[in-house]
Structure formats: C-alpha cells, structure tokens
VMD Tcl script that builds the backbone (N, CA, C; Angstrom):
set m [mol new atoms 207]
animate dup $m
set s [atomselect $m all]
$s set {name element resname resid chain x y z} {
  {N N MET 1 A -8.158 16.731 -16.275}
  {CA C MET 1 A -8.652 17.172 -14.984}
  {C C MET 1 A -10.162 17.315 -15.027}
  {N N ARG 2 A -10.787 17.048 -13.904}
  {CA C ARG 2 A -12.226 17.226 -13.770}
  {C C ARG 2 A -12.482 18.308 -12.736}
  {N N TYR 3 A -13.407 19.189 -13.021}
  {CA C TYR 3 A -13.749 20.253 -12.086}
  {C C TYR 3 A -15.228 20.177 -11.759}
  {N N HIS 4 A -15.545 20.469 -10.518}
  {CA C HIS 4 A -16.933 20.544 -10.078}
  {C C HIS 4 A -17.087 21.880 -9.378}
  {N N LEU 5 A -18.050 22.661 -9.780}
  {CA C LEU 5 A -18.267 23.987 -9.218}
  {C C LEU 5 A -19.542 23.995 -8.404}
  {N N ALA 6 A -19.455 24.502 -7.191}
  {CA C ALA 6 A -20.634 24.664 -6.344}
  {C C ALA 6 A -20.536 26.029 -5.670}
  {N N GLY 7 A -21.418 26.938 -6.014}
  {CA C GLY 7 A -21.407 28.263 -5.399}
  {C C GLY 7 A -20.517 29.237 -6.152}
  {N N ASN 8 A -20.177 30.333 -5.491}
  {CA C ASN 8 A -19.332 31.361 -6.092}
  {C C ASN 8 A -17.861 31.067 -5.809}
  {N N ILE 9 A -17.017 31.367 -6.784}
  {CA C ILE 9 A -15.580 31.197 -6.599}
  {C C ILE 9 A -14.884 32.456 -7.109}
  {N N PRO 10 A -13.655 32.717 -6.629}
  {CA C PRO 10 A -12.944 33.899 -7.117}
  {C C PRO 10 A -12.480 33.682 -8.565}
  {N N PRO 11 A -12.219 34.782 -9.291}
  {CA C PRO 11 A -11.755 34.630 -10.672}
  {C C PRO 11 A -10.369 33.994 -10.776}
  {N N LYS 12 A -9.584 34.055 -9.702}
  {CA C LYS 12 A -8.246 33.470 -9.675}
  {C C LYS 12 A -8.048 32.794 -8.322}
  {N N ARG 13 A -7.409 31.637 -8.314}
  {CA C ARG 13 A -7.179 30.908 -7.065}
  {C C ARG 13 A -6.111 31.577 -6.209}
  {N N HIS 14 A -6.140 31.311 -4.915}
  {CA C HIS 14 A -5.131 31.749 -3.946}
  {C C HIS 14 A -5.024 33.272 -3.861}
  {N N THR 15 A -6.145 33.958 -3.974}
  {CA C THR 15 A -6.177 35.410 -3.822}
  {C C THR 15 A -7.223 35.774 -2.786}
  {N N ILE 16 A -7.263 37.031 -2.397}
  {CA C ILE 16 A -8.278 37.486 -1.445}
  {C C ILE 16 A -9.647 37.383 -2.103}
  {N N PHE 17 A -10.598 36.785 -1.376}
  {CA C PHE 17 A -11.948 36.573 -1.888}
  {C C PHE 17 A -12.915 36.995 -0.794}
  {N N LYS 18 A -13.808 37.915 -1.107}
  {CA C LYS 18 A -14.741 38.434 -0.103}
  {C C LYS 18 A -16.181 38.173 -0.509}
  {N N SER 19 A -17.034 38.097 0.500}
  {CA C SER 19 A -18.463 37.902 0.298}
  {C C SER 19 A -19.113 39.219 -0.123}
  {N N PRO 20 A -20.367 39.182 -0.553}
  {CA C PRO 20 A -21.075 40.424 -0.867}
  {C C PRO 20 A -21.173 41.363 0.341}
  {N N GLU 21 A -21.063 40.816 1.550}
  {CA C GLU 21 A -21.084 41.624 2.776}
  {C C GLU 21 A -19.692 42.135 3.138}
  {N N ASP 22 A -18.705 41.977 2.231}
  {CA C ASP 22 A -17.329 42.431 2.405}
  {C C ASP 22 A -16.588 41.692 3.520}
  {N N LYS 23 A -16.960 40.426 3.768}
  {CA C LYS 23 A -16.258 39.584 4.742}
  {C C LYS 23 A -15.402 38.583 3.976}
  {N N PHE 24 A -14.272 38.202 4.578}
  {CA C PHE 24 A -13.350 37.275 3.920}
  {C C PHE 24 A -13.905 35.860 3.864}
  {N N TYR 25 A -13.631 35.183 2.753}
  {CA C TYR 25 A -13.777 33.739 2.668}
  {C C TYR 25 A -12.387 33.170 2.920}
  {N N TYR 26 A -12.306 32.088 3.678}
  {CA C TYR 26 A -11.018 31.483 4.019}
  {C C TYR 26 A -10.816 30.241 3.151}
  {N N GLU 27 A -9.654 30.182 2.500}
  {CA C GLU 27 A -9.351 29.115 1.545}
  {C C GLU 27 A -8.698 27.926 2.244}
  {N N GLN 28 A -9.062 26.725 1.817}
  {CA C GLN 28 A -8.450 25.499 2.321}
  {C C GLN 28 A -8.250 24.549 1.147}
  {N N LEU 29 A -7.030 24.068 0.975}
  {CA C LEU 29 A -6.766 23.041 -0.029}
  {C C LEU 29 A -6.845 21.699 0.684}
  {N N PHE 30 A -7.782 20.860 0.268}
  {CA C PHE 30 A -8.025 19.589 0.934}
  {C C PHE 30 A -7.743 18.444 -0.026}
  {N N GLY 31 A -6.900 17.520 0.402}
  {CA C GLY 31 A -6.601 16.319 -0.370}
  {C C GLY 31 A -6.178 15.207 0.567}
  {N N THR 32 A -6.230 13.997 0.100}
  {CA C THR 32 A -5.853 12.867 0.952}
  {C C THR 32 A -4.389 12.477 0.799}
  {N N GLU 33 A -3.687 13.109 -0.174}
  {CA C GLU 33 A -2.277 12.802 -0.402}
  {C C GLU 33 A -1.432 14.074 -0.411}
  {N N GLY 34 A -1.727 15.009 0.462}
  {CA C GLY 34 A -0.977 16.258 0.493}
  {C C GLY 34 A -1.222 17.070 -0.757}
  {N N PHE 35 A -0.149 17.515 -1.412}
  {CA C PHE 35 A -0.287 18.306 -2.631}
  {C C PHE 35 A -0.242 17.434 -3.881}
  {N N HIS 36 A -0.409 16.136 -3.737}
  {CA C HIS 36 A -0.362 15.200 -4.861}
  {C C HIS 36 A -1.733 14.557 -5.008}
  {N N GLY 37 A -2.155 14.315 -6.218}
  {CA C GLY 37 A -3.416 13.617 -6.458}
  {C C GLY 37 A -4.609 14.567 -6.453}
  {N N ILE 38 A -5.776 13.975 -6.387}
  {CA C ILE 38 A -7.018 14.739 -6.427}
  {C C ILE 38 A -7.156 15.566 -5.155}
  {N N SER 39 A -7.542 16.820 -5.335}
  {CA C SER 39 A -7.754 17.690 -4.178}
  {C C SER 39 A -8.913 18.636 -4.466}
  {N N SER 40 A -9.393 19.289 -3.423}
  {CA C SER 40 A -10.470 20.267 -3.540}
  {C C SER 40 A -10.004 21.573 -2.935}
  {N N LEU 41 A -10.358 22.669 -3.567}
  {CA C LEU 41 A -10.081 23.991 -3.043}
  {C C LEU 41 A -11.394 24.492 -2.452}
  {N N LEU 42 A -11.437 24.589 -1.124}
  {CA C LEU 42 A -12.661 24.938 -0.415}
  {C C LEU 42 A -12.581 26.359 0.119}
  {N N TYR 43 A -13.709 27.034 0.169}
  {CA C TYR 43 A -13.784 28.382 0.730}
  {C C TYR 43 A -14.788 28.362 1.877}
  {N N HIS 44 A -14.361 28.876 3.034}
  {CA C HIS 44 A -15.180 28.847 4.253}
  {C C HIS 44 A -15.520 30.265 4.698}
  {N N ILE 45 A -16.664 30.415 5.387}
  {CA C ILE 45 A -16.998 31.717 5.963}
  {C C ILE 45 A -16.322 31.897 7.317}
  {N N HIS 46 A -15.900 30.793 7.936}
  {CA C HIS 46 A -15.123 30.828 9.183}
  {C C HIS 46 A -13.808 30.108 8.916}
  {N N ARG 47 A -12.773 30.441 9.655}
  {CA C ARG 47 A -11.485 29.774 9.469}
  {C C ARG 47 A -11.639 28.264 9.685}
  {N N PRO 48 A -11.089 27.440 8.777}
  {CA C PRO 48 A -11.238 25.994 8.928}
  {C C PRO 48 A -10.502 25.447 10.149}
  {N N THR 49 A -9.587 26.223 10.724}
  {CA C THR 49 A -8.836 25.774 11.898}
  {C C THR 49 A -9.486 26.224 13.204}
  {N N GLN 50 A -10.623 26.882 13.125}
  {CA C GLN 50 A -11.311 27.379 14.323}
  {C C GLN 50 A -11.765 26.200 15.174}
  {N N ILE 51 A -11.465 26.234 16.474}
  {CA C ILE 51 A -11.798 25.138 17.388}
  {C C ILE 51 A -12.978 25.549 18.256}
  {N N LYS 52 A -14.012 24.694 18.303}
  {CA C LYS 52 A -15.174 24.963 19.145}
  {C C LYS 52 A -15.062 24.231 20.476}
  {N N SER 53 A -14.548 23.003 20.445}
  {CA C SER 53 A -14.378 22.233 21.678}
  {C C SER 53 A -13.385 21.100 21.410}
  {N N ILE 54 A -12.867 20.524 22.486}
  {CA C ILE 54 A -11.940 19.403 22.380}
  {C C ILE 54 A -12.583 18.213 23.069}
  {N N GLY 55 A -12.751 17.125 22.334}
  {CA C GLY 55 A -13.364 15.923 22.881}
  {C C GLY 55 A -12.378 14.773 22.904}
  {N N GLU 56 A -12.903 13.588 23.085}
  {CA C GLU 56 A -12.071 12.390 23.086}
  {C C GLU 56 A -11.538 12.133 21.671}
  {N N PRO 57 A -10.266 11.678 21.553}
  {CA C PRO 57 A -9.729 11.399 20.215}
  {C C PRO 57 A -10.449 10.224 19.556}
  {N N LYS 58 A -10.530 10.274 18.219}
  {CA C LYS 58 A -11.163 9.202 17.450}
  {C C LYS 58 A -10.170 8.693 16.420}
  {N N ASP 59 A -10.210 7.403 16.140}
  {CA C ASP 59 A -9.349 6.803 15.125}
  {C C ASP 59 A -9.938 7.110 13.747}
  {N N VAL 60 A -9.217 7.868 12.950}
  {CA C VAL 60 A -9.672 8.211 11.599}
  {C C VAL 60 A -8.745 7.613 10.538}
  {N N THR 61 A -8.074 6.533 10.895}
  {CA C THR 61 A -7.188 5.853 9.955}
  {C C THR 61 A -8.002 5.354 8.767}
  {N N PRO 62 A -7.575 5.658 7.520}
  {CA C PRO 62 A -8.325 5.177 6.355}
  {C C PRO 62 A -8.362 3.652 6.309}
  {N N LYS 63 A -9.478 3.113 5.908}
  {CA C LYS 63 A -9.647 1.662 5.763}
  {C C LYS 63 A -9.597 1.322 4.287}
  {N N ILE 64 A -8.980 0.206 3.950}
  {CA C ILE 64 A -8.888 -0.224 2.554}
  {C C ILE 64 A -10.241 -0.773 2.127}
  {N N ALA 65 A -10.820 -0.187 1.062}
  {CA C ALA 65 A -12.119 -0.639 0.561}
  {C C ALA 65 A -11.961 -1.877 -0.334}
  {N N VAL 66 A -10.934 -1.837 -1.196}
  {CA C VAL 66 A -10.690 -2.957 -2.107}
  {C C VAL 66 A -9.193 -3.261 -2.045}
  {N N GLU 67 A -8.864 -4.476 -1.735}
  {CA C GLU 67 A -7.463 -4.887 -1.648}
  {C C GLU 67 A -6.912 -5.066 -3.057}
  {N N LYS 68 A -5.808 -4.349 -3.376}
  {CA C LYS 68 A -5.187 -4.507 -4.699}
  {C C LYS 68 A -4.252 -5.703 -4.680}
  {N N MET 69 A -4.276 -6.478 -5.761}
  {CA C MET 69 A -3.422 -7.659 -5.829}
  {C C MET 69 A -2.396 -7.537 -6.903}
}
mol reanalyze $m
mol bondsrecalc $m
mol representation Tube
mol addrep $m
C-alpha cells in the first residue's frame, strides 16, 4: 500500500475528528470502484454532500485513456 499525507489526520480512521476550533471534520471515502481498489480518505470542514445550487446535468462518464488489448 502507498500512503500520501497532506495536513492533519486523526490518530485512528472512522472516528470523530475535530479542528483546533472544536468544529467537526467530515469524513469521505472516495474511490472510483466503490470499496475496492485505490481510494482516498478525505476530511472536509463542510459536509461533502452540502448543495449550493443545482445546474444543468453534465456527462461525467469516464473515458478510456489507453485501450487494453
């Protein structure tokens, strides 16, 4: 496994984590294959599901960079 650290992280994953100002950090597990494969555990100061506005839908279908043969 490879790990990359940027910023402060809690001593244990999936637990309550607060800022120095005693505000919650919100955890998000992000990966392109669900719970399989490479993923990132992200911590946000705002909920990652917070909606600011709703616009026109965009196609975000992944494109194949290299065709496997």
